[in-house]
N, CA, C and O atoms as a GROMACS GRO file, in nm:
protein
  328
    1UNK      N    1   0.060  -0.113   0.009
    1UNK     CA    2  -0.026  -0.004  -0.010
    1UNK      C    3   0.095   0.098   0.007
    1UNK      O    4   0.208   0.074   0.050
    2UNK      N    5   0.024   0.254  -0.055
    2UNK     CA    6   0.146   0.304  -0.061
    2UNK      C    7   0.118   0.470   0.042
    2UNK      O    8   0.012   0.520   0.080
    3UNK      N    9   0.256   0.517   0.060
    3UNK     CA   10   0.297   0.568   0.243
    3UNK      C   11   0.135   0.686   0.235
    3UNK      O   12   0.066   0.708   0.334
    4UNK      N   13   0.108   0.744   0.099
    4UNK     CA   14  -0.014   0.840   0.163
    4UNK      C   15  -0.169   0.777   0.123
    4UNK      O   16  -0.268   0.846   0.096
    5UNK      N   17  -0.162   0.608   0.127
    5UNK     CA   18  -0.298   0.578   0.124
    5UNK      C   19  -0.320   0.519   0.286
    5UNK      O   20  -0.429   0.500   0.340
    6UNK      N   21  -0.182   0.495   0.349
    6UNK     CA   22  -0.153   0.490   0.539
    6UNK      C   23  -0.175   0.581   0.562
    6UNK      O   24  -0.226   0.584   0.674
    7UNK      N   25  -0.163   0.719   0.496
    7UNK     CA   26  -0.114   0.819   0.612
    7UNK      C   27  -0.333   0.880   0.571
    7UNK      O   28  -0.401   0.909   0.669
    8UNK      N   29  -0.372   0.885   0.483
    8UNK     CA   30  -0.538   0.902   0.483
    8UNK      C   31  -0.578   0.819   0.562
    8UNK      O   32  -0.615   0.856   0.673
    9UNK      N   33  -0.581   0.710   0.532
    9UNK     CA   34  -0.644   0.534   0.649
    9UNK      C   35  -0.586   0.590   0.787
    9UNK      O   36  -0.622   0.534   0.891
   10UNK      N   37  -0.522   0.667   0.790
   10UNK     CA   38  -0.496   0.687   0.980
   10UNK      C   39  -0.592   0.770   1.042
   10UNK      O   40  -0.656   0.736   1.141
   11UNK      N   41  -0.604   0.892   0.975
   11UNK     CA   42  -0.649   1.008   1.031
   11UNK      C   43  -0.826   0.983   0.982
   11UNK      O   44  -0.898   1.081   1.000
   12UNK      N   45  -0.896   0.844   0.919
   12UNK     CA   46  -1.013   0.859   0.949
   12UNK      C   47  -1.113   0.755   1.027
   12UNK      O   48  -1.088   0.652   1.089
   13UNK      N   49  -1.211   0.809   1.006
   13UNK     CA   50  -1.323   0.730   1.109
   13UNK      C   51  -1.300   0.614   1.128
   13UNK      O   52  -1.224   0.570   1.041
   14UNK      N   53  -1.345   0.503   1.240
   14UNK     CA   54  -1.396   0.402   1.193
   14UNK      C   55  -1.477   0.343   1.060
   14UNK      O   56  -1.463   0.248   0.983
   15UNK      N   57  -1.572   0.458   1.076
   15UNK     CA   58  -1.681   0.443   0.980
   15UNK      C   59  -1.669   0.481   0.763
   15UNK      O   60  -1.729   0.465   0.657
   16UNK      N   61  -1.539   0.540   0.828
   16UNK     CA   62  -1.509   0.627   0.654
   16UNK      C   63  -1.430   0.509   0.645
   16UNK      O   64  -1.455   0.442   0.545
   17UNK      N   65  -1.341   0.465   0.722
   17UNK     CA   66  -1.264   0.328   0.658
   17UNK      C   67  -1.315   0.242   0.634
   17UNK      O   68  -1.255   0.211   0.531
   18UNK      N   69  -1.409   0.147   0.652
   18UNK     CA   70  -1.579   0.117   0.621
   18UNK      C   71  -1.620   0.123   0.491
   18UNK      O   72  -1.643   0.029   0.415
   19UNK      N   73  -1.630   0.252   0.468
   19UNK     CA   74  -1.645   0.266   0.301
   19UNK      C   75  -1.540   0.254   0.219
   19UNK      O   76  -1.553   0.208   0.106
   20UNK      N   77  -1.418   0.297   0.273
   20UNK     CA   78  -1.275   0.266   0.157
   20UNK      C   79  -1.240   0.161   0.166
   20UNK      O   80  -1.132   0.143   0.109
   21UNK      N   81  -1.303   0.031   0.237
   21UNK     CA   82  -1.305  -0.078   0.250
   21UNK      C   83  -1.388  -0.133   0.088
   21UNK      O   84  -1.337  -0.186  -0.010
   22UNK      N   85  -1.512  -0.099   0.112
   22UNK     CA   86  -1.667  -0.134   0.032
   22UNK      C   87  -1.635  -0.077  -0.093
   22UNK      O   88  -1.656  -0.154  -0.186
   23UNK      N   89  -1.584   0.051  -0.131
   23UNK     CA   90  -1.530   0.068  -0.241
   23UNK      C   91  -1.416  -0.058  -0.287
   23UNK      O   92  -1.459  -0.144  -0.364
   24UNK      N   93  -1.310  -0.064  -0.253
   24UNK     CA   94  -1.248  -0.138  -0.253
   24UNK      C   95  -1.290  -0.273  -0.337
   24UNK      O   96  -1.273  -0.332  -0.444
   25UNK      N   97  -1.349  -0.276  -0.227
   25UNK     CA   98  -1.411  -0.458  -0.263
   25UNK      C   99  -1.533  -0.473  -0.416
   25UNK      O  100  -1.563  -0.551  -0.506
   26UNK      N  101  -1.574  -0.306  -0.348
   26UNK     CA  102  -1.643  -0.275  -0.524
   26UNK      C  103  -1.610  -0.292  -0.681
   26UNK      O  104  -1.660  -0.349  -0.778
   27UNK      N  105  -1.458  -0.184  -0.642
   27UNK     CA  106  -1.389  -0.214  -0.743
   27UNK      C  107  -1.317  -0.359  -0.733
   27UNK      O  108  -1.261  -0.375  -0.841
   28UNK      N  109  -1.303  -0.426  -0.684
   28UNK     CA  110  -1.237  -0.589  -0.761
   28UNK      C  111  -1.326  -0.606  -0.824
   28UNK      O  112  -1.320  -0.613  -0.947
   29UNK      N  113  -1.476  -0.621  -0.730
   29UNK     CA  114  -1.567  -0.700  -0.819
   29UNK      C  115  -1.639  -0.638  -0.927
   29UNK      O  116  -1.745  -0.685  -0.968
   30UNK      N  117  -1.568  -0.501  -0.990
   30UNK     CA  118  -1.622  -0.461  -1.123
   30UNK      C  119  -1.503  -0.517  -1.195
   30UNK      O  120  -1.558  -0.561  -1.296
   31UNK      N  121  -1.405  -0.538  -1.206
   31UNK     CA  122  -1.280  -0.551  -1.225
   31UNK      C  123  -1.340  -0.743  -1.310
   31UNK      O  124  -1.314  -0.798  -1.417
   32UNK      N  125  -1.418  -0.779  -1.202
   32UNK     CA  126  -1.387  -0.888  -1.269
   32UNK      C  127  -1.556  -0.927  -1.347
   32UNK      O  128  -1.598  -1.038  -1.379
   33UNK      N  129  -1.604  -0.833  -1.356
   33UNK     CA  130  -1.746  -0.852  -1.418
   33UNK      C  131  -1.674  -0.829  -1.524
   33UNK      O  132  -1.660  -0.921  -1.606
   34UNK      N  133  -1.607  -0.690  -1.550
   34UNK     CA  134  -1.546  -0.708  -1.699
   34UNK      C  135  -1.474  -0.738  -1.718
   34UNK      O  136  -1.445  -0.685  -1.826
   35UNK      N  137  -1.350  -0.844  -1.671
   35UNK     CA  138  -1.333  -0.952  -1.766
   35UNK      C  139  -1.364  -1.133  -1.773
   35UNK      O  140  -1.290  -1.227  -1.803
   36UNK      N  141  -1.503  -1.128  -1.732
   36UNK     CA  142  -1.611  -1.186  -1.747
   36UNK      C  143  -1.640  -1.177  -1.867
   36UNK      O  144  -1.627  -1.265  -1.952
   37UNK      N  145  -1.701  -1.014  -1.888
   37UNK     CA  146  -1.780  -0.975  -2.033
   37UNK      C  147  -1.675  -1.020  -2.109
   37UNK      O  148  -1.706  -1.108  -2.189
   38UNK      N  149  -1.510  -0.972  -2.110
   38UNK     CA  150  -1.458  -0.938  -2.209
   38UNK      C  151  -1.481  -1.081  -2.296
   38UNK      O  152  -1.516  -1.076  -2.414
   39UNK      N  153  -1.451  -1.244  -2.208
   39UNK     CA  154  -1.453  -1.317  -2.253
   39UNK      C  155  -1.570  -1.361  -2.338
   39UNK      O  156  -1.563  -1.439  -2.434
   40UNK      N  157  -1.682  -1.300  -2.291
   40UNK     CA  158  -1.786  -1.336  -2.380
   40UNK      C  159  -1.820  -1.216  -2.486
   40UNK      O  160  -1.929  -1.209  -2.542
   41UNK      N  161  -1.754  -1.159  -2.498
   41UNK     CA  162  -1.779  -1.069  -2.635
   41UNK      C  163  -1.690  -1.098  -2.695
   41UNK      O  164  -1.664  -1.026  -2.792
   42UNK      N  165  -1.628  -1.180  -2.675
   42UNK     CA  166  -1.445  -1.194  -2.777
   42UNK      C  167  -1.536  -1.290  -2.898
   42UNK      O  168  -1.499  -1.288  -3.016
   43UNK      N  169  -1.664  -1.378  -2.851
   43UNK     CA  170  -1.711  -1.428  -2.965
   43UNK      C  171  -1.842  -1.398  -3.018
   43UNK      O  172  -1.935  -1.360  -2.948
   44UNK      N  173  -1.847  -1.417  -3.158
   44UNK     CA  174  -1.972  -1.304  -3.204
   44UNK      C  175  -2.041  -1.433  -3.200
   44UNK      O  176  -2.000  -1.549  -3.201
   45UNK      N  177  -2.252  -1.336  -3.191
   45UNK     CA  178  -2.373  -1.539  -3.203
   45UNK      C  179  -2.320  -1.593  -3.309
   45UNK      O  180  -2.322  -1.716  -3.314
   46UNK      N  181  -2.261  -1.520  -3.417
   46UNK     CA  182  -2.230  -1.616  -3.544
   46UNK      C  183  -2.200  -1.710  -3.487
   46UNK      O  184  -2.260  -1.814  -3.460
   47UNK      N  185  -2.061  -1.657  -3.458
   47UNK     CA  186  -1.928  -1.747  -3.430
   47UNK      C  187  -1.985  -1.879  -3.367
   47UNK      O  188  -1.989  -1.997  -3.403
   48UNK      N  189  -2.027  -1.810  -3.262
   48UNK     CA  190  -2.081  -1.934  -3.104
   48UNK      C  191  -2.155  -2.043  -3.146
   48UNK      O  192  -2.149  -2.161  -3.112
   49UNK      N  193  -2.276  -1.946  -3.279
   49UNK     CA  194  -2.407  -2.069  -3.340
   49UNK      C  195  -2.287  -2.134  -3.406
   49UNK      O  196  -2.252  -2.229  -3.335
   50UNK      N  197  -2.188  -2.116  -3.543
   50UNK     CA  198  -2.136  -2.243  -3.558
   50UNK      C  199  -2.064  -2.323  -3.495
   50UNK      O  200  -2.063  -2.441  -3.530
   51UNK      N  201  -1.993  -2.284  -3.398
   51UNK     CA  202  -1.949  -2.341  -3.277
   51UNK      C  203  -2.021  -2.442  -3.179
   51UNK      O  204  -1.970  -2.522  -3.101
   52UNK      N  205  -2.163  -2.414  -3.207
   52UNK     CA  206  -2.242  -2.520  -3.136
   52UNK      C  207  -2.276  -2.637  -3.221
   52UNK      O  208  -2.274  -2.755  -3.187
   53UNK      N  209  -2.330  -2.552  -3.416
   53UNK     CA  210  -2.310  -2.666  -3.474
   53UNK      C  211  -2.212  -2.771  -3.481
   53UNK      O  212  -2.236  -2.891  -3.465
   54UNK      N  213  -2.118  -2.726  -3.502
   54UNK     CA  214  -1.966  -2.835  -3.509
   54UNK      C  215  -1.973  -2.909  -3.367
   54UNK      O  216  -1.918  -3.016  -3.345
   55UNK      N  217  -2.042  -2.843  -3.285
   55UNK     CA  218  -2.002  -2.945  -3.200
   55UNK      C  219  -2.119  -3.104  -3.184
   55UNK      O  220  -2.130  -3.176  -3.085
   56UNK      N  221  -2.168  -3.112  -3.273
   56UNK     CA  222  -2.264  -3.225  -3.266
   56UNK      C  223  -2.354  -3.214  -3.199
   56UNK      O  224  -2.433  -3.306  -3.219
   57UNK      N  225  -2.402  -3.111  -3.089
   57UNK     CA  226  -2.533  -3.153  -2.948
   57UNK      C  227  -2.633  -3.199  -3.018
   57UNK      O  228  -2.673  -3.312  -2.992
   58UNK      N  229  -2.702  -3.111  -3.134
   58UNK     CA  230  -2.775  -3.130  -3.178
   58UNK      C  231  -2.776  -3.242  -3.270
   58UNK      O  232  -2.889  -3.251  -3.319
   59UNK      N  233  -2.711  -3.317  -3.308
   59UNK     CA  234  -2.737  -3.390  -3.463
   59UNK      C  235  -2.891  -3.472  -3.433
   59UNK      O  236  -2.989  -3.475  -3.507
   60UNK      N  237  -2.874  -3.534  -3.302
   60UNK     CA  238  -2.976  -3.643  -3.271
   60UNK      C  239  -3.104  -3.565  -3.320
   60UNK      O  240  -3.192  -3.638  -3.367
   61UNK      N  241  -3.132  -3.419  -3.315
   61UNK     CA  242  -3.247  -3.404  -3.398
   61UNK      C  243  -3.302  -3.420  -3.540
   61UNK      O  244  -3.421  -3.408  -3.568
   62UNK      N  245  -3.219  -3.445  -3.613
   62UNK     CA  246  -3.240  -3.507  -3.697
   62UNK      C  247  -3.199  -3.622  -3.755
   62UNK      O  248  -3.178  -3.643  -3.874
   63UNK      N  249  -3.188  -3.705  -3.652
   63UNK     CA  250  -3.196  -3.835  -3.630
   63UNK      C  251  -3.274  -3.907  -3.731
   63UNK      O  252  -3.327  -3.817  -3.797
   64UNK      N  253  -3.313  -4.027  -3.781
   64UNK     CA  254  -3.419  -4.064  -3.865
   64UNK      C  255  -3.498  -4.144  -3.760
   64UNK      O  256  -3.618  -4.116  -3.768
   65UNK      N  257  -3.470  -4.236  -3.663
   65UNK     CA  258  -3.549  -4.258  -3.536
   65UNK      C  259  -3.570  -4.163  -3.439
   65UNK      O  260  -3.578  -4.223  -3.333
   66UNK      N  261  -3.586  -4.005  -3.416
   66UNK     CA  262  -3.579  -3.955  -3.402
   66UNK      C  263  -3.797  -3.846  -3.417
   66UNK      O  264  -3.880  -3.792  -3.343
   67UNK      N  265  -3.782  -3.873  -3.535
   67UNK     CA  266  -3.847  -3.841  -3.612
   67UNK      C  267  -4.008  -3.944  -3.629
   67UNK      O  268  -4.069  -3.978  -3.730
   68UNK      N  269  -4.031  -3.964  -3.508
   68UNK     CA  270  -4.166  -4.092  -3.462
   68UNK      C  271  -4.275  -4.016  -3.469
   68UNK      O  272  -4.342  -4.068  -3.558
   69UNK      N  273  -4.324  -3.936  -3.434
   69UNK     CA  274  -4.440  -3.816  -3.479
   69UNK      C  275  -4.536  -3.766  -3.585
   69UNK      O  276  -4.510  -3.663  -3.647
   70UNK      N  277  -4.648  -3.839  -3.610
   70UNK     CA  278  -4.684  -3.764  -3.680
   70UNK      C  279  -4.787  -3.613  -3.671
   70UNK      O  280  -4.776  -3.532  -3.579
   71UNK      N  281  -4.884  -3.597  -3.785
   71UNK     CA  282  -5.008  -3.487  -3.775
   71UNK      C  283  -5.098  -3.520  -3.679
   71UNK      O  284  -5.171  -3.450  -3.609
   72UNK      N  285  -5.077  -3.689  -3.691
   72UNK     CA  286  -5.260  -3.713  -3.654
   72UNK      C  287  -5.186  -3.765  -3.589
   72UNK      O  288  -5.237  -3.873  -3.620
   73UNK      N  289  -5.071  -3.808  -3.490
   73UNK     CA  290  -5.102  -3.864  -3.375
   73UNK      C  291  -5.137  -3.762  -3.221
   73UNK      O  292  -5.148  -3.641  -3.241
   74UNK      N  293  -5.149  -3.795  -3.124
   74UNK     CA  294  -5.199  -3.674  -3.006
   74UNK      C  295  -5.314  -3.710  -3.059
   74UNK      O  296  -5.351  -3.766  -3.162
   75UNK      N  297  -5.373  -3.654  -2.942
   75UNK     CA  298  -5.531  -3.582  -2.926
   75UNK      C  299  -5.564  -3.395  -2.916
   75UNK      O  300  -5.480  -3.310  -2.884
   76UNK      N  301  -5.723  -3.367  -2.958
   76UNK     CA  302  -5.727  -3.260  -2.990
   76UNK      C  303  -5.728  -3.190  -2.827
   76UNK      O  304  -5.789  -3.218  -2.724
   77UNK      N  305  -5.612  -3.069  -2.870
   77UNK     CA  306  -5.657  -3.022  -2.662
   77UNK      C  307  -5.824  -3.027  -2.638
   77UNK      O  308  -5.900  -3.079  -2.719
   78UNK      N  309  -5.866  -2.968  -2.518
   78UNK     CA  310  -5.970  -2.973  -2.493
   78UNK      C  311  -5.974  -2.838  -2.352
   78UNK      O  312  -5.967  -2.865  -2.232
   79UNK      N  313  -5.986  -2.709  -2.405
   79UNK     CA  314  -6.024  -2.589  -2.366
   79UNK      C  315  -6.073  -2.610  -2.220
   79UNK      O  316  -6.177  -2.674  -2.229
   80UNK      N  317  -6.052  -2.592  -2.126
   80UNK     CA  318  -6.176  -2.586  -2.017
   80UNK      C  319  -6.243  -2.430  -2.079
   80UNK      O  320  -6.181  -2.332  -2.121
   81UNK      N  321  -6.419  -2.458  -2.065
   81UNK     CA  322  -6.503  -2.365  -2.005
   81UNK      C  323  -6.559  -2.312  -2.242
   81UNK      O  324  -6.607  -2.209  -2.290
   82UNK      N  325  -6.515  -2.451  -2.313
   82UNK     CA  326  -6.533  -2.396  -2.412
   82UNK      C  327  -6.587  -2.511  -2.497
   82UNK      O  328  -6.619  -2.492  -2.614
   0.00000   0.00000   0.00000
């Protein structure tokens, strides 16, 4: 810690020192949030979509065996009061 900051803290009241501590904690959290956001902002929506598509996580949706329902399956919805 710098000597000047030490001098300032020594002449502050305990309440003022608590406020400085709270503000310092806020600054650290804000920095962490900015770093997290920069990681998210580094990739565009298009690139993210391509990444997800290339990963194959949704390949099962186009699998032949998954297309098991037809328009005639199921029952009509019965809405109450109609």
